[in-house]
N, CA, C and O atoms as a GROMACS GRO file, in nm:
protein
  436
    1MET      N    1   8.322  11.393  11.845
    1MET     CA    2   8.380  11.261  11.835
    1MET      C    3   8.495  11.265  11.735
    1MET      O    4   8.487  11.330  11.630
    2LYS      N    5   8.602  11.194  11.772
    2LYS     CA    6   8.720  11.191  11.686
    2LYS      C    7   8.773  11.048  11.683
    2LYS      O    8   8.778  10.980  11.786
    3ILE      N    9   8.812  11.002  11.564
    3ILE     CA   10   8.875  10.870  11.548
    3ILE      C   11   9.022  10.896  11.516
    3ILE      O   12   9.055  10.964  11.418
    4VAL      N   13   9.112  10.840  11.599
    4VAL     CA   14   9.255  10.859  11.582
    4VAL      C   15   9.320  10.720  11.579
    4VAL      O   16   9.286  10.634  11.660
    5ALA      N   17   9.413  10.700  11.487
    5ALA     CA   18   9.485  10.572  11.478
    5ALA      C   19   9.631  10.595  11.513
    5ALA      O   20   9.691  10.695  11.474
    6LEU      N   21   9.688  10.502  11.587
    6LEU     CA   22   9.831  10.508  11.618
    6LEU      C   23   9.911  10.502  11.487
    6LEU      O   24   9.862  10.450  11.387
    7PRO      N   25  10.033  10.556  11.488
    7PRO     CA   26  10.117  10.551  11.367
    7PRO      C   27  10.136  10.409  11.313
    7PRO      O   28  10.140  10.389  11.191
    8GLU      N   29  10.148  10.312  11.402
    8GLU     CA   30  10.165  10.172  11.356
    8GLU      C   31  10.043  10.123  11.279
    8GLU      O   32  10.056  10.049  11.182
    9VAL      N   33   9.927  10.166  11.322
    9VAL     CA   34   9.803  10.126  11.254
    9VAL      C   35   9.796  10.192  11.116
    9VAL      O   36   9.760  10.127  11.018
   10ARG      N   37   9.830  10.319  11.109
   10ARG     CA   38   9.830  10.389  10.980
   10ARG      C   39   9.930  10.324  10.883
   10ARG      O   40   9.900  10.309  10.764
   11THR      N   41  10.047  10.288  10.934
   11THR     CA   42  10.147  10.219  10.850
   11THR      C   43  10.094  10.086  10.801
   11THR      O   44  10.108  10.052  10.683
   12TYR      N   45  10.031  10.010  10.890
   12TYR     CA   46   9.975   9.880  10.853
   12TYR      C   47   9.871   9.897  10.741
   12TYR      O   48   9.871   9.821  10.645
   13LEU      N   49   9.784   9.995  10.754
   13LEU     CA   50   9.681  10.016  10.653
   13LEU      C   51   9.741  10.057  10.519
   13LEU      O   52   9.692  10.016  10.414
   14ARG      N   53   9.846  10.138  10.523
   14ARG     CA   54   9.912  10.177  10.397
   14ARG      C   55   9.974  10.054  10.330
   14ARG      O   56   9.965  10.039  10.208
   15GLU      N   57  10.034   9.967  10.407
   15GLU     CA   58  10.098   9.847  10.352
   15GLU      C   59   9.998   9.739  10.314
   15GLU      O   60  10.027   9.655  10.229
   16LEU      N   61   9.881   9.741  10.376
   16LEU     CA   62   9.782   9.636  10.353
   16LEU      C   63   9.741   9.626  10.207
   16LEU      O   64   9.726   9.516  10.155
   17SER      N   65   9.722   9.738  10.141
   17SER     CA   66   9.679   9.731  10.000
   17SER      C   67   9.784   9.660   9.915
   17SER      O   68   9.749   9.584   9.824
   18TYR      N   69   9.912   9.684   9.943
   18TYR     CA   70  10.019   9.615   9.868
   18TYR      C   71  10.021   9.466   9.900
   18TYR      O   72  10.040   9.384   9.811
   19ILE      N   73  10.000   9.433  10.025
   19ILE     CA   74   9.997   9.292  10.066
   19ILE      C   75   9.883   9.220   9.995
   19ILE      O   76   9.902   9.111   9.940
   20LEU      N   77   9.765   9.280   9.997
   20LEU     CA   78   9.648   9.218   9.933
   20LEU      C   79   9.669   9.199   9.783
   20LEU      O   80   9.625   9.100   9.726
   21TYR      N   81   9.735   9.295   9.720
   21TYR     CA   82   9.763   9.284   9.577
   21TYR      C   83   9.870   9.178   9.550
   21TYR      O   84   9.853   9.095   9.462
   22GLU      N   85   9.978   9.181   9.626
   22GLU     CA   86  10.088   9.087   9.605
   22GLU      C   87  10.046   8.942   9.629
   22GLU      O   88  10.094   8.851   9.561
   23LYS      N   89   9.957   8.921   9.726
   23LYS     CA   90   9.910   8.785   9.753
   23LYS      C   91   9.793   8.745   9.663
   23LYS      O   92   9.732   8.639   9.680
   24GLU      N   93   9.763   8.833   9.568
   24GLU     CA   94   9.664   8.808   9.464
   24GLU      C   95   9.521   8.793   9.517
   24GLU      O   96   9.440   8.720   9.459
   25TYR      N   97   9.491   8.864   9.627
   25TYR     CA   98   9.351   8.873   9.670
   25TYR      C   99   9.276   8.967   9.578
   25TYR      O  100   9.154   8.958   9.563
   26PHE      N  101   9.350   9.059   9.515
   26PHE     CA  102   9.294   9.151   9.417
   26PHE      C  103   9.382   9.148   9.293
   26PHE      O  104   9.504   9.144   9.303
   27GLY      N  105   9.318   9.150   9.177
   27GLY     CA  106   9.392   9.144   9.052
   27GLY      C  107   9.453   9.277   9.011
   27GLY      O  108   9.545   9.281   8.930
   28PHE      N  109   9.400   9.386   9.067
   28PHE     CA  110   9.449   9.518   9.033
   28PHE      C  111   9.483   9.593   9.161
   28PHE      O  112   9.410   9.586   9.260
   29GLU      N  113   9.594   9.665   9.158
   29GLU     CA  114   9.640   9.737   9.276
   29GLU      C  115   9.540   9.843   9.320
   29GLU      O  116   9.521   9.865   9.440
   30ASP      N  117   9.476   9.908   9.225
   30ASP     CA  118   9.380  10.013   9.263
   30ASP      C  119   9.259   9.955   9.335
   30ASP      O  120   9.199  10.023   9.418
   31ARG      N  121   9.222   9.832   9.305
   31ARG     CA  122   9.110   9.765   9.375
   31ARG      C  123   9.149   9.736   9.520
   31ARG      O  124   9.068   9.752   9.611
   32ALA      N  125   9.272   9.693   9.540
   32ALA     CA  126   9.320   9.668   9.676
   32ALA      C  127   9.324   9.797   9.756
   32ALA      O  128   9.288   9.798   9.874
   33GLN      N  129   9.368   9.906   9.694
   33GLN     CA  130   9.371  10.035   9.762
   33GLN      C  131   9.230  10.081   9.797
   33GLN      O  132   9.207  10.133   9.906
   34LYS      N  133   9.136  10.062   9.708
   34LYS     CA  134   8.997  10.100   9.734
   34LYS      C  135   8.940  10.018   9.849
   34LYS      O  136   8.867  10.072   9.933
   35TYR      N  137   8.971   9.889   9.854
   35TYR     CA  138   8.925   9.802   9.963
   35TYR      C  139   8.971   9.858  10.098
   35TYR      O  140   8.892   9.868  10.192
   36VAL      N  141   9.098   9.895  10.108
   36VAL     CA  142   9.154   9.947  10.233
   36VAL      C  143   9.092  10.083  10.265
   36VAL      O  144   9.059  10.110  10.381
   37GLU      N  145   9.075  10.167  10.166
   37GLU     CA  146   9.011  10.297  10.188
   37GLU      C  147   8.868  10.279  10.238
   37GLU      O  148   8.824  10.349  10.330
   38ASP      N  149   8.796  10.186  10.178
   38ASP     CA  150   8.658  10.159  10.221
   38ASP      C  151   8.655  10.103  10.364
   38ASP      O  152   8.567  10.137  10.442
   39LEU      N  153   8.750  10.018  10.396
   39LEU     CA  154   8.758   9.962  10.531
   39LEU      C  155   8.776  10.075  10.632
   39LEU      O  156   8.703  10.081  10.731
   40PHE      N  157   8.872  10.163  10.608
   40PHE     CA  158   8.896  10.269  10.706
   40PHE      C  159   8.781  10.369  10.710
   40PHE      O  160   8.749  10.423  10.816
   41SER      N  161   8.720  10.393  10.597
   41SER     CA  162   8.602  10.481  10.595
   41SER      C  163   8.489  10.421  10.679
   41SER      O  164   8.424  10.492  10.755
   42ASP      N  165   8.468  10.291  10.666
   42ASP     CA  166   8.367  10.221  10.746
   42ASP      C  167   8.400  10.234  10.895
   42ASP      O  168   8.311  10.257  10.977
   43ILE      N  169   8.526  10.219  10.930
   43ILE     CA  170   8.567  10.232  11.070
   43ILE      C  171   8.539  10.374  11.120
   43ILE      O  172   8.480  10.391  11.227
   44ARG      N  173   8.581  10.474  11.044
   44ARG     CA  174   8.560  10.614  11.086
   44ARG      C  175   8.412  10.646  11.104
   44ARG      O  176   8.374  10.716  11.198
   45MET      N  177   8.330  10.596  11.014
   45MET     CA  178   8.187  10.630  11.018
   45MET      C  179   8.110  10.551  11.125
   45MET      O  180   8.016  10.603  11.185
   46ASN      N  181   8.150  10.426  11.147
   46ASN     CA  182   8.064  10.337  11.225
   46ASN      C  183   8.120  10.287  11.358
   46ASN      O  184   8.047  10.226  11.435
   47LEU      N  185   8.246  10.312  11.386
   47LEU     CA  186   8.302  10.264  11.512
   47LEU      C  187   8.219  10.307  11.634
   47LEU      O  188   8.193  10.224  11.721
   48PRO      N  189   8.176  10.431  11.642
   48PRO     CA  190   8.100  10.473  11.760
   48PRO      C  191   7.967  10.398  11.780
   48PRO      O  192   7.919  10.388  11.893
   49ILE      N  193   7.909  10.347  11.672
   49ILE     CA  194   7.778  10.282  11.686
   49ILE      C  195   7.787  10.129  11.685
   49ILE      O  196   7.686  10.061  11.700
   50LYS      N  197   7.907  10.076  11.668
   50LYS     CA  198   7.925   9.930  11.665
   50LYS      C  199   7.913   9.871  11.805
   50LYS      O  200   7.940   9.938  11.904
   51LEU      N  201   7.873   9.744  11.811
   51LEU     CA  202   7.875   9.669  11.935
   51LEU      C  203   8.021   9.654  11.977
   51LEU      O  204   8.105   9.610  11.898
   52LYS      N  205   8.050   9.690  12.100
   52LYS     CA  206   8.188   9.684  12.151
   52LYS      C  207   8.198   9.575  12.257
   52LYS      O  208   8.108   9.557  12.339
   53LYS      N  209   8.310   9.504  12.253
   53LYS     CA  210   8.336   9.398  12.351
   53LYS      C  211   8.472   9.424  12.414
   53LYS      O  212   8.559   9.485  12.352
   54PRO      N  213   8.490   9.378  12.538
   54PRO     CA  214   8.624   9.391  12.600
   54PRO      C  215   8.724   9.303  12.524
   54PRO      O  216   8.694   9.189  12.489
   55ALA      N  217   8.841   9.356  12.500
   55ALA     CA  218   8.946   9.280  12.431
   55ALA      C  219   8.998   9.170  12.523
   55ALA      O  220   9.020   9.194  12.642
   56PRO      N  221   9.018   9.049  12.472
   56PRO     CA  222   9.074   8.941  12.551
   56PRO      C  223   9.217   8.975  12.598
   56PRO      O  224   9.284   9.059  12.538
   57PRO      N  225   9.262   8.911  12.705
   57PRO     CA  226   9.395   8.940  12.761
   57PRO      C  227   9.509   8.928  12.659
   57PRO      O  228   9.609   8.999  12.672
   58TYR      N  229   9.497   8.842  12.561
   58TYR     CA  230   9.602   8.826  12.460
   58TYR      C  231   9.641   8.960  12.396
   58TYR      O  232   9.757   8.981  12.361
   59PHE      N  233   9.546   9.050  12.382
   59PHE     CA  234   9.569   9.175  12.310
   59PHE      C  235   9.622   9.288  12.398
   59PHE      O  236   9.639   9.400  12.350
   60GLU      N  237   9.648   9.260  12.525
   60GLU     CA  238   9.701   9.363  12.614
   60GLU      C  239   9.838   9.411  12.572
   60GLU      O  240   9.883   9.517  12.618
   61LYS      N  241   9.907   9.337  12.487
   61LYS     CA  242  10.037   9.383  12.438
   61LYS      C  243  10.021   9.507  12.350
   61LYS      O  244  10.119   9.577  12.323
   62TYR      N  245   9.899   9.536  12.305
   62TYR     CA  246   9.873   9.656  12.225
   62TYR      C  247   9.815   9.770  12.308
   62TYR      O  248   9.808   9.884  12.262
   63GLY      N  249   9.773   9.739  12.430
   63GLY     CA  250   9.716   9.840  12.517
   63GLY      C  251   9.626   9.776  12.622
   63GLY      O  252   9.573   9.667  12.601
   64ARG      N  253   9.610   9.843  12.731
   64ARG     CA  254   9.527   9.791  12.841
   64ARG      C  255   9.385   9.844  12.831
   64ARG      O  256   9.359   9.952  12.778
   65ASN      N  257   9.294   9.764  12.885
   65ASN     CA  258   9.152   9.802  12.895
   65ASN      C  259   9.093   9.842  12.760
   65ASN      O  260   9.011   9.934  12.752
   66MET      N  261   9.134   9.771  12.657
   66MET     CA  262   9.081   9.801  12.524
   66MET      C  263   8.947   9.733  12.503
   66MET      O  264   8.908   9.641  12.574
   67GLN      N  265   8.878   9.783  12.404
   67GLN     CA  266   8.758   9.721  12.352
   67GLN      C  267   8.785   9.688  12.205
   67GLN      O  268   8.882   9.735  12.146
   68TYR      N  269   8.697   9.607  12.149
   68TYR     CA  270   8.709   9.584  12.004
   68TYR      C  271   8.571   9.579  11.941
   68TYR      O  272   8.471   9.550  12.007
   69ALA      N  273   8.569   9.607  11.813
   69ALA     CA  274   8.448   9.599  11.732
   69ALA      C  275   8.484   9.529  11.602
   69ALA      O  276   8.599   9.533  11.558
   70SER      N  277   8.386   9.465  11.541
   70SER     CA  278   8.413   9.391  11.418
   70SER      C  279   8.346   9.460  11.298
   70SER      O  280   8.242   9.524  11.310
   71PHE      N  281   8.411   9.443  11.183
   71PHE     CA  282   8.365   9.501  11.058
   71PHE      C  283   8.375   9.393  10.950
   71PHE      O  284   8.484   9.351  10.913
   72ARG      N  285   8.261   9.349  10.901
   72ARG     CA  286   8.259   9.246  10.797
   72ARG      C  287   8.271   9.315  10.661
   72ARG      O  288   8.190   9.402  10.627
   73LYS      N  289   8.371   9.274  10.583
   73LYS     CA  290   8.391   9.334  10.452
   73LYS      C  291   8.344   9.241  10.339
   73LYS      O  292   8.311   9.289  10.230
   74ASN      N  293   8.342   9.113  10.363
   74ASN     CA  294   8.286   9.018  10.267
   74ASN      C  295   8.254   8.890  10.343
   74ASN      O  296   8.275   8.884  10.464
   75LYS      N  297   8.203   8.789  10.275
   75LYS     CA  298   8.157   8.670  10.347
   75LYS      C  299   8.270   8.592  10.413
   75LYS      O  300   8.245   8.512  10.503
   76GLY      N  301   8.394   8.614  10.370
   76GLY     CA  302   8.504   8.538  10.428
   76GLY      C  303   8.595   8.614  10.522
   76GLY      O  304   8.678   8.555  10.591
   77THR      N  305   8.580   8.747  10.526
   77THR     CA  306   8.674   8.827  10.604
   77THR      C  307   8.602   8.924  10.695
   77THR      O  308   8.515   9.001  10.653
   78GLN      N  309   8.641   8.919  10.820
   78GLN     CA  310   8.591   9.012  10.920
   78GLN      C  311   8.712   9.080  10.984
   78GLN      O  312   8.808   9.013  11.024
   79TRP      N  313   8.708   9.210  10.993
   79TRP     CA  314   8.816   9.288  11.052
   79TRP      C  315   8.782   9.323  11.195
   79TRP      O  316   8.666   9.351  11.227
   80TYR      N  317   8.882   9.323  11.281
   80TYR     CA  318   8.865   9.356  11.422
   80TYR      C  319   8.949   9.480  11.452
   80TYR      O  320   9.068   9.486  11.421
   81VAL      N  321   8.885   9.578  11.514
   81VAL     CA  322   8.949   9.705  11.548
   81VAL      C  323   8.954   9.714  11.700
   81VAL      O  324   8.852   9.709  11.768
   82PHE      N  325   9.076   9.726  11.753
   82PHE     CA  326   9.099   9.734  11.897
   82PHE      C  327   9.132   9.879  11.933
   82PHE      O  328   9.214   9.943  11.868
   83PHE      N  329   9.066   9.928  12.037
   83PHE     CA  330   9.076  10.071  12.066
   83PHE      C  331   9.049  10.101  12.213
   83PHE      O  332   8.995  10.019  12.287
   84ASN      N  333   9.088  10.220  12.253
   84ASN     CA  334   9.052  10.278  12.382
   84ASN      C  335   8.967  10.400  12.354
   84ASN      O  336   8.979  10.463  12.249
   85THR      N  337   8.882  10.434  12.448
   85THR     CA  338   8.799  10.552  12.438
   85THR      C  339   8.838  10.649  12.548
   85THR      O  340   8.854  10.611  12.664
   86TYR      N  341   8.855  10.774  12.510
   86TYR     CA  342   8.890  10.880  12.604
   86TYR      C  343   8.793  10.996  12.587
   86TYR      O  344   8.728  11.010  12.483
   87ARG      N  345   8.784  11.077  12.689
   87ARG     CA  346   8.706  11.200  12.680
   87ARG      C  347   8.801  11.316  12.707
   87ARG      O  348   8.868  11.320  12.811
   88GLN      N  349   8.806  11.409  12.614
   88GLN     CA  350   8.894  11.525  12.628
   88GLN      C  351   8.813  11.650  12.592
   88GLN      O  352   8.762  11.663  12.481
   89ASP      N  353   8.803  11.740  12.687
   89ASP     CA  354   8.727  11.865  12.667
   89ASP      C  355   8.585  11.837  12.617
   89ASP      O  356   8.534  11.908  12.531
   90GLY      N  357   8.523  11.733  12.672
   90GLY     CA  358   8.387  11.699  12.635
   90GLY      C  359   8.373  11.619  12.507
   90GLY      O  360   8.262  11.576  12.473
   91GLU      N  361   8.482  11.599  12.434
   91GLU     CA  362   8.479  11.523  12.308
   91GLU      C  363   8.524  11.380  12.333
   91GLU      O  364   8.620  11.356  12.406
   92ILE      N  365   8.455  11.286  12.272
   92ILE     CA  366   8.494  11.145  12.282
   92ILE      C  367   8.597  11.116  12.174
   92ILE      O  368   8.577  11.149  12.057
   93ILE      N  369   8.707  11.054  12.215
   93ILE     CA  370   8.815  11.018  12.123
   93ILE      C  371   8.831  10.867  12.123
   93ILE      O  372   8.846  10.805  12.229
   94TYR      N  373   8.828  10.809  12.005
   94TYR     CA  374   8.853  10.666  11.987
   94TYR      C  375   8.996  10.652  11.936
   94TYR      O  376   9.028  10.697  11.826
   95LEU      N  377   9.081  10.590  12.016
   95LEU     CA  378   9.221  10.570  11.979
   95LEU      C  379   9.238  10.426  11.932
   95LEU      O  380   9.236  10.333  12.014
   96ILE      N  381   9.256  10.407  11.802
   96ILE     CA  382   9.272  10.273  11.745
   96ILE      C  383   9.417  10.230  11.767
   96ILE      O  384   9.510  10.298  11.725
   97ARG      N  385   9.433  10.115  11.833
   97ARG     CA  386   9.565  10.065  11.867
   97ARG      C  387   9.609   9.947  11.782
   97ARG      O  388   9.729   9.921  11.768
   98TYR      N  389   9.513   9.875  11.724
   98TYR     CA  390   9.548   9.754  11.649
   98TYR      C  391   9.431   9.716  11.560
   98TYR      O  392   9.315   9.732  11.597
   99ILE      N  393   9.463   9.666  11.441
   99ILE     CA  394   9.363   9.614  11.347
   99ILE      C  395   9.416   9.484  11.290
   99ILE      O  396   9.533   9.472  11.254
  100SER      N  397   9.327   9.386  11.282
  100SER     CA  398   9.362   9.259  11.217
  100SER      C  399   9.233   9.193  11.172
  100SER      O  400   9.124   9.246  11.192
  101ASN      N  401   9.246   9.077  11.109
  101ASN     CA  402   9.127   9.009  11.059
  101ASN      C  403   9.114   8.867  11.113
  101ASN      O  404   9.204   8.816  11.180
  102ASN      N  405   9.002   8.805  11.083
  102ASN     CA  406   8.973   8.672  11.135
  102ASN      C  407   9.074   8.568  11.088
  102ASN      O  408   9.094   8.467  11.156
  103HIS      N  409   9.138   8.588  10.974
  103HIS     CA  410   9.235   8.491  10.924
  103HIS      C  411   9.359   8.488  11.012
  103HIS      O  412   9.428   8.386  11.019
  104ALA      N  413   9.389   8.598  11.080
  104ALA     CA  414   9.511   8.608  11.160
  104ALA      C  415   9.487   8.589  11.310
  104ALA      O  416   9.573   8.536  11.380
  105ILE      N  417   9.371   8.633  11.362
  105ILE     CA  418   9.356   8.637  11.508
  105ILE      C  419   9.232   8.568  11.562
  105ILE      O  420   9.208   8.575  11.683
  106ALA      N  421   9.154   8.503  11.481
  106ALA     CA  422   9.028   8.443  11.528
  106ALA      C  423   9.050   8.351  11.649
  106ALA      O  424   8.966   8.344  11.738
  107GLN      N  425   9.161   8.281  11.651
  107GLN     CA  426   9.185   8.186  11.760
  107GLN      C  427   9.205   8.254  11.895
  107GLN      O  428   9.198   8.188  11.998
  108PHE      N  429   9.229   8.386  11.896
  108PHE     CA  430   9.253   8.459  12.020
  108PHE      C  431   9.128   8.530  12.072
  108PHE      O  432   9.130   8.587  12.180
  109LEU      N  433   9.021   8.526  11.995
  109LEU     CA  434   8.898   8.596  12.036
  109LEU      C  435   8.800   8.504  12.106
  109LEU      O  436   8.692   8.548  12.146
   0.00000   0.00000   0.00000
């Protein structure tokens, strides 16, 4: 099993810690970076065992026939990971195409 993120997703995650710090969700930049690292670690470890749902049509702009899984990081924020699954040489590959949270996309789910 392999978890792979598109370059846009990796860029978003790198920028996310700065966004969270600048908007004062975290008082220290290193705390914001740790939050993002923990989020991606959770995704890498648990995506294969999470409940998966078909992505609504709104998200087809990021890819067709995607599924999504949710990751709760605290009582107010839930992250949604949109991905496709492929099999290559007997190995399952999860290709992450988009990540966002309930504050931004809940109305589309």
